[in-house]
C-alpha positions as CSV (number, residue, x, y, z in Angstrom):
1,M,-51.0,11.6,-56.3
2,T,-47.9,12.4,-58.2
3,A,-44.6,11.0,-57.2
4,A,-42.1,13.3,-55.5
5,A,-39.6,14.9,-57.9
6,A,-36.2,13.4,-57.7
7,A,-33.6,15.6,-56.1
8,P,-31.4,17.4,-58.6
9,R,-28.0,15.7,-59.2
10,P,-24.9,17.6,-58.1
11,K,-23.0,19.2,-60.9
12,A,-19.4,18.8,-62.1
13,L,-17.7,21.1,-64.7
14,L,-14.6,19.7,-66.6
15,L,-12.6,22.2,-68.6
16,E,-9.7,22.0,-71.1
17,A,-10.5,18.6,-72.8
18,I,-10.0,16.4,-69.7
19,H,-9.9,12.7,-70.5
20,P,-13.4,11.1,-71.0
21,D,-12.7,8.6,-68.2
22,A,-13.1,11.5,-65.7
23,H,-16.5,12.2,-67.2
24,T,-17.5,8.6,-66.9
25,L,-16.3,8.2,-63.3
26,L,-18.1,11.2,-62.0
27,T,-21.3,10.4,-63.9
28,T,-21.2,7.0,-62.4
29,A,-20.8,8.6,-59.0
30,G,-24.1,10.5,-59.6
31,Y,-22.9,13.8,-61.0
32,E,-24.4,15.8,-63.9
33,V,-21.2,16.4,-65.8
34,E,-20.5,19.1,-68.3
35,S,-17.3,19.0,-70.4
36,V,-15.7,22.0,-72.2
37,A,-12.8,21.5,-74.5
38,R,-11.2,24.8,-73.9
39,A,-9.9,27.0,-71.1
40,L,-12.2,29.7,-69.7
41,G,-11.3,33.3,-68.8
42,E,-12.2,34.7,-65.4
43,D,-15.5,36.4,-66.5
44,E,-16.8,33.3,-68.2
45,L,-15.7,31.1,-65.4
46,C,-17.6,33.3,-63.0
47,E,-20.7,32.9,-65.1
48,R,-20.4,29.1,-65.3
49,L,-19.5,28.3,-61.7
50,P,-22.8,29.0,-59.8
51,G,-24.4,25.7,-59.0
52,V,-21.2,23.7,-59.7
53,H,-20.0,21.4,-56.9
54,L,-16.9,19.9,-58.5
55,L,-14.5,21.6,-61.0
56,G,-11.8,20.1,-63.1
57,L,-9.3,22.1,-65.0
58,R,-5.8,21.9,-66.4
59,S,-2.9,24.4,-66.5
60,T,-4.5,27.3,-68.5
61,T,-7.7,28.2,-66.7
62,Q,-7.0,30.6,-63.8
63,L,-9.1,29.9,-60.8
64,T,-8.9,33.3,-59.0
65,A,-10.3,34.5,-55.7
66,K,-13.0,36.3,-57.7
67,A,-14.0,33.1,-59.5
68,L,-14.1,31.2,-56.3
69,A,-16.3,33.8,-54.7
70,A,-18.8,33.2,-57.6
71,A,-19.0,29.5,-56.7
72,P,-20.6,29.2,-53.2
73,E,-21.6,25.6,-53.8
74,L,-18.1,24.5,-55.0
75,Q,-16.7,21.7,-52.8
76,A,-13.6,20.6,-54.6
77,V,-11.3,21.4,-57.5
78,G,-9.2,18.9,-59.5
79,A,-6.1,20.1,-61.3
80,F,-5.7,17.4,-64.0
81,C,-2.0,18.1,-64.2
82,I,1.0,18.4,-61.8
83,G,1.0,22.2,-61.1
84,T,-1.6,24.1,-59.0
85,N,-0.2,27.6,-59.4
86,Q,-3.2,28.4,-61.6
87,I,-5.4,28.1,-58.5
88,D,-5.6,30.6,-55.7
89,L,-5.0,28.0,-53.0
90,A,-5.3,30.5,-50.1
91,A,-8.7,31.6,-51.3
92,A,-9.8,28.0,-51.9
93,T,-8.8,27.1,-48.3
94,R,-10.6,30.1,-46.8
95,Q,-13.7,29.0,-48.7
96,G,-13.3,25.4,-47.6
97,V,-12.7,24.1,-51.1
98,A,-10.4,21.1,-51.4
99,V,-7.9,21.0,-54.2
100,F,-6.3,17.9,-55.7
101,N,-3.8,17.4,-58.4
102,A,-1.9,14.6,-60.2
103,P,1.7,14.7,-58.9
104,F,2.7,11.3,-60.4
105,S,0.5,10.3,-63.3
106,N,2.4,12.0,-66.2
107,T,5.9,11.7,-64.9
108,R,6.9,9.0,-67.5
109,S,5.5,11.1,-70.4
110,V,7.5,14.2,-69.4
111,V,10.7,12.2,-69.0
112,E,10.3,10.5,-72.4
113,L,9.9,13.8,-74.1
114,A,13.0,15.2,-72.4
115,I,15.0,12.1,-73.4
116,G,13.8,12.4,-77.0
117,E,14.6,16.1,-77.2
118,I,18.1,15.5,-75.8
119,V,18.8,12.9,-78.5
120,A,17.3,15.1,-81.2
121,L,19.4,18.1,-80.3
122,T,22.6,16.1,-79.7
123,R,22.2,14.5,-83.1
124,R,21.2,17.8,-84.7
125,L,18.0,16.2,-86.1
126,T,16.2,19.6,-86.3
127,D,18.8,20.8,-88.7
128,K,18.8,17.6,-90.7
129,N,15.0,17.6,-90.9
130,T,14.8,21.2,-92.1
131,A,17.5,20.5,-94.8
132,M,15.8,17.4,-96.0
133,H,12.4,19.2,-96.4
134,A,14.3,21.8,-98.5
135,G,15.7,19.1,-100.7
136,V,19.2,19.1,-99.3
137,W,21.0,15.8,-98.7
138,D,23.6,16.5,-96.0
139,K,25.2,13.4,-94.5
140,S,27.9,15.3,-92.6
141,A,28.5,14.1,-89.0
142,L,29.8,17.5,-88.1
143,G,28.3,18.6,-84.7
144,S,26.4,15.4,-84.3
145,H,27.1,13.3,-81.2
146,E,26.0,10.3,-79.2
147,V,24.3,11.0,-75.8
148,R,26.5,8.3,-74.3
149,G,29.2,10.0,-72.3
150,R,27.5,13.4,-72.2
151,R,26.9,15.1,-68.9
152,L,23.3,15.9,-68.0
153,G,22.5,18.5,-65.3
154,I,19.1,18.2,-63.7
155,V,17.7,21.2,-61.9
156,G,15.0,20.0,-59.6
157,Y,15.3,16.4,-58.5
158,G,11.7,15.5,-57.7
159,N,9.5,12.9,-59.3
160,I,10.4,13.8,-62.8
161,G,14.0,14.7,-62.2
162,T,14.8,11.4,-60.5
163,Q,13.2,9.3,-63.2
164,L,15.0,11.3,-65.9
165,S,18.2,10.6,-63.9
166,V,17.6,6.9,-64.1
167,L,16.8,6.7,-67.8
168,A,19.6,9.1,-68.8
169,E,22.1,7.0,-66.8
170,A,20.9,3.9,-68.5
171,M,21.7,5.5,-71.8
172,G,25.2,6.1,-70.7
173,M,25.0,9.8,-69.6
174,S,26.7,11.1,-66.5
175,V,24.1,12.7,-64.3
176,F,24.5,15.7,-62.0
177,F,21.7,17.3,-60.1
178,Y,20.9,20.4,-58.0
179,D,17.9,20.8,-55.7
180,T,17.2,23.1,-52.8
181,A,15.8,20.2,-50.8
182,D,17.8,17.3,-49.5
183,R,17.3,14.6,-52.1
184,L,18.7,11.0,-52.3
185,A,20.9,10.5,-55.3
186,L,19.8,7.6,-57.5
187,G,22.3,5.3,-59.2
188,N,25.6,7.1,-59.8
189,A,24.0,10.6,-60.0
190,R,26.1,13.3,-58.3
191,R,24.7,16.1,-56.2
192,C,26.0,19.6,-56.8
193,G,26.2,22.0,-53.9
194,T,25.2,25.0,-55.9
195,L,23.4,25.7,-59.2
196,E,26.6,27.4,-60.4
197,E,28.6,24.3,-59.8
198,L,26.1,22.3,-61.9
199,L,26.0,24.8,-64.8
200,E,29.8,24.8,-65.1
201,S,30.0,21.0,-65.1
202,V,27.5,19.7,-67.7
203,D,26.8,19.6,-71.4
204,V,23.0,19.5,-71.1
205,V,20.8,21.4,-68.5
206,S,17.2,20.3,-68.0
207,L,14.8,22.2,-65.7
208,H,12.3,20.3,-63.6
209,V,11.4,22.7,-60.8
210,D,8.0,23.3,-59.3
211,G,5.7,26.3,-59.5
212,R,6.5,28.0,-56.2
213,P,6.8,31.8,-56.5
214,A,10.5,31.7,-55.4
215,N,11.3,30.0,-58.8
216,N,10.2,33.0,-60.8
217,L,12.9,33.8,-63.4
218,I,15.5,31.6,-61.7
219,F,17.1,31.1,-65.1
220,G,18.3,34.1,-67.0
221,E,21.3,35.9,-68.3
222,E,23.6,35.1,-65.4
223,Q,22.8,31.4,-65.5
224,F,23.1,31.0,-69.3
225,A,26.5,32.8,-69.1
226,R,27.8,30.2,-66.7
227,M,26.8,27.3,-68.9
228,R,29.6,25.6,-70.9
229,P,30.0,26.7,-74.5
230,G,28.2,24.4,-76.9
231,S,25.7,23.3,-74.2
232,L,22.0,22.4,-74.7
233,F,19.1,23.7,-72.6
234,L,15.7,22.2,-71.8
235,N,12.7,23.6,-69.9
236,L,9.8,21.3,-69.3
237,S,8.8,22.7,-65.9
238,R,7.1,26.1,-65.7
239,G,7.1,29.0,-68.1
240,F,7.7,31.7,-65.6
241,V,11.0,30.3,-64.4
242,L,12.8,31.2,-67.7
243,D,13.9,34.5,-69.3
244,T,13.3,33.6,-72.9
245,A,15.0,36.8,-74.2
246,A,18.2,35.8,-72.5
247,L,17.9,32.2,-73.9
248,R,17.4,33.7,-77.4
249,S,20.5,35.8,-77.1
250,H,22.7,32.9,-76.1
251,L,21.4,30.8,-78.9
252,L,22.0,33.5,-81.5
253,S,25.5,34.1,-80.3
254,G,26.3,30.4,-80.6
255,H,27.2,30.0,-76.9
256,L,24.4,27.5,-76.7
257,V,23.9,25.2,-79.6
258,G,20.3,24.1,-79.0
259,A,17.3,24.3,-76.8
260,A,13.9,22.6,-76.2
261,V,11.1,24.5,-74.5
262,D,7.6,23.1,-73.6
263,V,6.2,25.8,-71.3
264,F,6.0,29.6,-71.6
265,P,5.2,32.6,-69.5
266,T,2.1,33.3,-71.5
267,E,0.3,30.5,-73.3
268,P,-2.7,30.6,-75.7
269,K,-6.0,29.5,-74.2
270,S,-6.9,27.7,-77.4
271,R,-5.5,26.8,-80.9
272,D,-7.3,29.8,-82.3
273,E,-5.1,32.2,-80.4
274,E,-1.6,32.9,-81.8
275,F,1.4,31.7,-79.9
276,V,3.9,34.5,-79.4
277,S,7.5,33.9,-78.2
278,D,11.0,35.3,-78.5
279,L,12.0,31.7,-79.5
280,R,10.0,31.4,-82.6
281,G,11.9,31.1,-85.9
282,L,15.1,29.7,-84.4
283,P,16.1,26.5,-86.2
284,N,18.0,25.0,-83.3
285,V,15.0,25.3,-80.9
286,I,12.3,22.6,-80.4
287,L,9.1,24.3,-79.3
288,T,6.2,22.2,-78.1
289,P,2.8,23.5,-76.8
290,H,2.9,22.4,-73.2
291,V,2.6,18.7,-74.1
292,G,5.1,17.2,-71.7
293,G,2.4,15.2,-70.1
294,S,0.1,15.0,-73.0
295,T,0.2,11.4,-74.0
296,E,-3.0,9.3,-74.2
297,E,-1.6,7.1,-71.4
298,A,-0.8,9.9,-69.1
299,Q,-4.1,11.8,-69.7
300,Q,-6.1,8.6,-69.0
301,D,-4.2,8.0,-65.8
302,I,-4.7,11.6,-64.7
303,G,-8.4,11.5,-65.6
304,N,-8.9,8.5,-63.4
305,F,-6.7,9.6,-60.6
306,V,-7.9,13.1,-60.1
307,A,-11.6,12.3,-60.7
308,G,-11.2,9.5,-58.2
309,K,-9.9,12.0,-55.6
310,L,-12.9,14.3,-56.3
311,R,-15.3,11.4,-56.0
312,D,-13.7,10.2,-52.7
313,F,-13.9,13.7,-51.2
314,A,-17.5,14.2,-52.3
315,V,-18.7,10.7,-51.1
316,E,-16.5,10.1,-48.1
317,G,-14.9,13.5,-47.3
318,N,-11.4,12.0,-47.6
319,T,-8.6,14.5,-48.3
320,S,-5.6,12.2,-48.9
321,L,-3.2,14.0,-51.2
322,S,-5.1,17.3,-51.1
323,V,-2.7,20.1,-51.8
324,N,-4.4,22.6,-49.4
325,L,-6.4,20.8,-46.8
326,P,-5.2,18.5,-43.9
327,P,-4.9,14.9,-45.1
328,V,-7.6,12.9,-43.4
329,A,-9.0,9.5,-44.5
330,L,-11.4,7.7,-42.2
331,P,-13.0,4.3,-43.2
332,R,-16.7,4.3,-42.8
333,A,-17.8,2.9,-39.4
334,G,-21.3,1.9,-40.5
335,A,-22.6,4.9,-38.6
336,C,-25.8,6.8,-39.4
337,C,-24.1,9.8,-41.0
338,R,-20.8,11.5,-41.3
339,L,-19.9,15.1,-40.5
340,L,-17.1,17.0,-42.2
341,L,-15.9,20.1,-40.4
342,L,-13.2,22.4,-41.7
343,H,-12.2,24.9,-39.0
344,T,-9.6,27.4,-38.0
345,N,-6.6,25.8,-36.4
346,T,-7.2,26.9,-32.8
347,P,-7.0,24.8,-29.6
348,G,-10.1,23.1,-28.2
349,V,-12.1,22.7,-31.4
350,L,-12.5,18.9,-31.2
351,A,-13.5,19.1,-27.5
352,A,-16.1,21.8,-28.4
353,V,-17.5,19.6,-31.2
354,N,-17.7,16.5,-29.1
355,A,-19.3,18.4,-26.2
356,L,-21.9,19.8,-28.5
357,L,-22.7,16.4,-29.9
358,A,-23.0,14.9,-26.5
359,E,-25.3,17.7,-25.4
360,H,-27.7,16.7,-28.1
361,G,-27.4,13.0,-27.4
362,V,-25.3,12.2,-30.5
363,N,-22.7,9.4,-30.1
364,V,-19.4,9.6,-32.0
365,E,-18.5,6.1,-33.4
366,A,-15.3,7.1,-35.2
367,E,-13.4,10.4,-35.5
368,L,-10.2,11.7,-37.0
369,L,-8.7,15.2,-37.0
370,A,-5.6,16.7,-38.7
371,T,-4.3,20.2,-39.0
372,R,-2.4,22.0,-41.7
373,G,-1.3,25.6,-41.4
374,E,-4.2,27.8,-40.5
375,V,-6.9,25.1,-40.7
376,G,-7.9,21.8,-39.2
377,Y,-10.2,19.2,-40.6
378,V,-12.5,16.7,-38.7
379,I,-14.2,13.7,-40.0
380,A,-16.7,12.1,-37.5
381,D,-19.1,9.2,-38.0
382,V,-22.0,9.5,-35.6
383,G,-24.8,7.1,-34.6
384,A,-27.8,9.4,-35.2
385,E,-29.1,11.8,-37.8
386,L,-28.1,15.3,-37.1
387,G,-31.1,17.5,-36.7
388,P,-31.2,21.1,-37.9
389,D,-30.5,22.4,-34.4
390,V,-27.3,20.4,-34.2
391,V,-26.2,21.5,-37.6
392,Q,-26.9,25.1,-36.8
393,A,-25.0,24.8,-33.5
394,L,-21.9,23.4,-35.3
395,E,-22.1,26.0,-38.0
396,A,-22.3,28.7,-35.3
397,L,-19.0,27.6,-33.6
398,P,-16.5,30.5,-34.0
399,S,-13.9,28.2,-35.5
400,T,-16.1,26.7,-38.2
401,V,-15.1,27.5,-41.8
402,R,-17.3,25.0,-43.6
403,L,-19.6,22.1,-42.4
404,Q,-21.0,19.3,-44.5
405,V,-23.1,16.3,-43.5
406,L,-23.0,13.1,-45.5
407,A,-25.7,10.5,-45.2
């Protein structure tokens, strides 16, 4: 008699050169992991996703509703970056797919890049470097300044903005900030009541806003015109928040003396695709290819953090820090099995679930429910295996979006 074939391992697909630690962590958790160094377009993603249970991507791959529809087995997606605007979160939620990101892991790396660029632009290092490579020895101090005593305006005072505030103040800068949310000022930072007030008060403006649609093109001709003559501008947040043509105009006119931009409205999917921008060729502009969080330290932290969230969801059903599902984390109660039920957020769901389990003689040993927007999420540890009849009955509930049973 031949031995029974081992059950196939679940599959994980990691795109865009995610750190190898993520591959190792998911492999150890029992997944067959495929890593791809580049981003995938929608059609290729649709071809690759059937049979995939966990997906990891960064900022370039677009996970659309069409791509999600091609992945019926997909359980969770990890954005190995801060932003999740590359993922159709509404479609993922409707399909019962959990989405996780890394809201904290690369904060320090982004802040250090911003600080470095502020110093480089304030000291006119880009001009000095270009001249030296051309053989010109120019020791003039004209236009070169210390950052100490300069006024920094931070637009968006979240995780990155607040840490930039602390480091900039430690270097002797005066910090002003503007945020639509009510944020606590750190150190001696001063809150501005309006964006216009900030722009008219500072020497350096640094954008650190999130990817919500309302931030589309929030910085354009009107905002640049309000900035003080001789100011510097940085954008290390999202490409679509900035009108690059307006920035170019104010740089060429001399109204602004320098800029640093790390993110762009349209970005190449790989190094083989040409980067196109209005800002190319300007000597007083530092252009970087979306590398604010691209340090080895940050990428390793992100790889471990997001892969750990994917593993915890796959193994335990925990949704702590999910960006689209209700946050639920229930310690194992030593029960026979665990059921995970994502449902529409309607009254009476938990009562219906418990009544159905009781009807089939299944005892609930631990249970937790949370709701978020249009959906609710239940984790329940039960004292008996759930037979096909129980599973079918739970799936048939009008409120059920997705049901999963873990041994």
